C-alpha atoms as one frame of an Amber mdcrd trajectory, in Angstrom:
protein
  31.628  -2.874 -17.302  31.836  -5.255 -14.621  30.565  -8.998 -15.437  28.306
  -9.680 -12.020  29.721 -13.896 -11.785  27.492 -16.628  -9.806  29.203 -18.555
  -6.647  30.025 -21.629  -7.806  27.212 -24.306  -7.858  25.141 -21.454  -9.451
  23.298 -20.867 -12.693  25.721 -19.766 -15.129  22.731 -18.383 -16.683  22.607
 -15.482 -14.032  25.814 -13.892 -15.142  24.720 -10.153 -15.744  26.852  -7.769
 -17.004  26.987  -4.133 -15.375  27.971  -1.338 -16.165  30.972   0.291 -14.276
  29.061   3.589 -14.178  26.463   1.653 -11.746  28.915   0.095  -9.086  27.865
   2.122  -7.046  24.156   1.627  -7.462  22.646  -0.628  -4.547  19.537  -1.638
  -6.672  22.121  -2.114 -10.759  23.478  -4.938  -9.159  19.629  -6.977  -8.572
  17.437  -6.171 -10.537  18.508  -7.771 -13.535  18.881 -10.687 -11.291  14.850
  -9.848 -10.778  14.044  -9.291 -13.907  15.545 -12.210 -15.218  13.725 -14.854
 -12.868  10.105 -13.248 -13.612  11.229 -13.866 -17.501  11.775 -17.533 -16.543
   8.761 -17.395 -14.546   5.838 -15.048 -15.192   3.705 -17.057 -12.795   6.384
 -15.969  -9.977   5.944 -12.434 -11.469   2.487 -12.937 -11.737   2.402 -14.202
  -7.805   4.615 -11.362  -6.314   2.557  -9.001  -7.693  -0.972 -10.049  -6.173
   0.711 -10.736  -2.946   1.807  -6.922  -3.534  -2.007  -6.083  -4.626  -3.594
  -7.576  -1.583  -0.897  -6.126   0.709  -1.896  -3.108  -0.063  -5.815  -3.582
   0.522  -5.058  -5.564   3.456  -3.227  -2.154   4.449  -5.708  -0.238   3.447
  -8.470  -2.278   5.589  -6.346  -1.783   8.713  -6.401   1.990   8.463  -9.938
   2.525   7.436 -11.730   0.083   9.574  -9.199  -0.891  12.268  -7.871   3.091
  13.431 -10.779   4.825  11.739 -13.861   3.193  13.179 -12.300   0.743  15.910
 -13.901  -2.040  13.875 -11.545  -5.546  14.564 -11.118  -5.519  10.101  -8.075
  -8.491  10.237  -9.850 -10.902  12.514 -13.110 -10.300  10.652 -12.339 -11.392
   7.418 -11.680 -14.561   5.941  -8.499 -15.567   3.228 -10.811 -14.805   0.355
 -11.050 -11.126   1.673  -7.520 -10.728   1.828  -6.688 -11.444  -1.672  -9.680
  -8.840  -3.058  -8.993  -6.071  -0.375  -6.044  -4.236  -3.189  -8.485  -4.612
  -5.871 -11.114  -3.130  -4.081  -9.324   0.257  -3.697  -7.166   0.680  -6.709
  -5.382   4.020  -5.530  -3.942   1.831  -2.601  -2.230   0.155  -5.474  -1.389
   3.498  -6.940   0.101   4.910  -3.442   2.118   1.850  -3.153   3.422   1.802
  -5.752   4.448   5.269  -5.902   7.257   3.966  -3.440   9.082   2.213  -6.652
  10.448   5.420  -7.929  10.974   6.697  -4.864  13.501   4.264  -4.090  14.821
   4.842  -7.907  15.924   8.268  -6.902  17.092   7.276  -3.441  19.564   5.159
  -5.222  20.533   7.415  -7.842  21.609   9.850  -4.533  22.829   6.913  -2.847
  25.184   6.051  -5.874  26.370   9.747  -6.354  27.479   9.603  -2.624  29.207
   6.655  -3.008  31.134   7.985  -6.165  32.366  11.124  -4.056  33.043   8.087
  -0.807  35.394   6.685  -3.255  37.341   9.431  -3.997  37.768  10.278  -0.174
  39.040   6.000  -0.048  41.442   6.560  -2.469  42.729  10.336  -1.397  43.071
   8.338   2.219  44.625   4.885   0.933  47.655   7.261  -0.280  48.463   8.977
   2.786  51.790   7.892   3.819  50.519   8.360   7.864  47.221   8.326   8.656
  45.506   9.966  12.012  43.484   7.811  14.158  40.655   9.797  13.188  41.272
   9.115   9.379  41.645   5.113   9.852  38.654   5.018  11.420  36.837   6.849
   8.471  38.983   4.355   6.252  37.332   1.693   7.854  34.074   3.143   8.078
  34.415   3.938   3.977  35.323  -0.011   3.344  32.257  -0.862   5.263  30.100
   1.486   3.234  31.633   0.547  -0.336  32.219  -2.685   0.146  28.944  -4.156
   0.217  25.237  -2.587  -0.413  23.223  -4.864   1.285  22.201  -2.255   4.204
  21.116  -0.055   1.658  19.275  -3.263  -0.100  17.712  -3.576   3.387  16.718
  -0.503   3.697  15.037   0.304   0.080  12.455  -2.952   1.829  12.053  -0.923
   4.583  10.901   2.485   2.248   8.426   0.067   0.367   6.761  -1.033   3.058
   6.997   1.947   5.686   6.228   4.793   3.196   3.576   2.053   1.455   1.489
   2.052   4.973   2.376   5.942   5.267   0.803   7.195   1.979  -2.097   4.088
   2.565  -2.944   5.150   5.637  -2.771   9.103   4.825  -5.699   7.640   2.056
  -7.620   5.776   4.258  -7.380   8.500   6.927  -9.098  11.368   4.275 -11.754
   8.514   3.333 -12.730   8.027   7.320 -12.928  11.912   7.900 -15.360  11.827
   4.438 -17.993   9.314   5.967 -18.214  10.915   9.436 -18.983  13.503   7.692
 -21.516  12.259   5.436 -19.813  12.406   2.871 -20.322   8.687   2.055 -22.952
   6.500   0.259 -26.212   6.400   2.182 -27.570   3.532   2.490 -30.877   1.823
   3.820 -30.700  -0.888   5.822 -33.398  -3.558   6.649 -32.439  -6.694   8.643
 -34.198  -9.770   7.806 -37.665 -10.352   8.994 -38.761  -6.915  10.144 -40.997
  -5.238   8.373 -39.396  -1.356   8.102 -35.649  -0.240   7.529 -33.488  -0.224
   9.939 -33.314   3.631  12.008 -30.302   5.197  12.208 -30.722   7.538  15.150
 -33.462   9.542  14.139 -32.772   8.810  10.128 -33.442   5.876   8.129 -30.298
   6.051   6.327 -26.577   5.018   7.247 -23.450   5.658   5.855 -22.080   2.339
   3.834 -18.473   1.553   4.900 -18.029  -1.556   3.351 -18.283  -5.455   3.632
 -16.432  -8.583   3.848 -17.431 -12.489   3.448 -19.693 -12.726   6.464 -20.367
  -8.852   7.471 -21.417  -5.666   6.297 -20.298  -2.431   7.959 -22.511   1.139
   8.205 -21.826   4.339  10.045 -24.655   6.025  12.291 -24.145   9.424  12.682
 -26.267   9.900  15.107 -24.500   7.652  17.709 -21.269   8.535  15.680 -20.678
   4.462  15.702 -20.238   2.006  13.391 -22.987  -1.209  13.078 -22.018  -4.793
  12.209 -24.163  -6.403  10.384 -24.151 -10.294  10.008 -24.410 -10.949   5.791
 -27.027 -13.416   7.134 -29.247 -11.283   9.330 -29.294  -8.699   6.657 -32.107
  -8.684   4.150 -31.141  -5.504   1.885 -28.867  -2.055   1.497 -30.367  -0.107
  -0.690 -29.898   3.417  -1.446 -32.695   5.487  -0.089 -35.505   6.746  -2.560
 -35.484  10.017  -3.420 -38.725  12.208  -4.045 -39.032  12.523  -7.939 -39.284
  16.438  -8.841 -42.220  17.537 -10.084 -42.352  18.272 -14.038 -44.481  20.331
 -16.179 -46.286  17.328 -17.626 -47.027  16.278 -14.002 -50.307  17.062 -12.740
 -50.407  19.098  -9.922 -53.837  19.308  -7.934 -55.737  22.711  -7.341 -56.421
  23.996  -4.025 -59.532  23.416  -2.569
């Protein structure tokens, strides 16, 4: 078991023992420090979690509104909309969190190859004379095994890159569903109007969502979204469906 000691001037409480079997793991050297920091400052852990939730919502909103319907959502949202965006899409949060076990699996695979690289490096070091290509290989292995900083950066790239990809796929699915009429159908009435706003030849729109100042609906006839300012909307409601007749309902006789 090795001891990861802080540099001069560091907090001695940050010294964390790392098992020798995990010396080749890029995560084993940094996760104990992160967890120790979160234990000392739970508010920081909540802040990081909330930022990740907000990021998942931003990923979804951009993929759904901007890429799916051409709505410039990032310029229409306010700060409060960014903060609650992730809470409105819990599936996007789940998809983003799924990148964490993916990084863990990649770290296990990376540690496996690092142990093999260590064996290869020791064999090269014991060689009496190295050819030029063996010397280059040894230099590469020394760099590869000397530090985990590059691998940790790649894990961050994976977290954000794969999160964007997974959330984008989910948003694209919802875009297709809405364009096929599978979303919630609503009737829209503008402020001061006596009748509902017509969508093509039918008085119903597909509801896409809303932010602080705007409501978004989709017209299937023109295949175009409509951005409505909140102050211009009197109501957004599901259209009334005709009630089916029952046995107790009176039926008018034939004339």
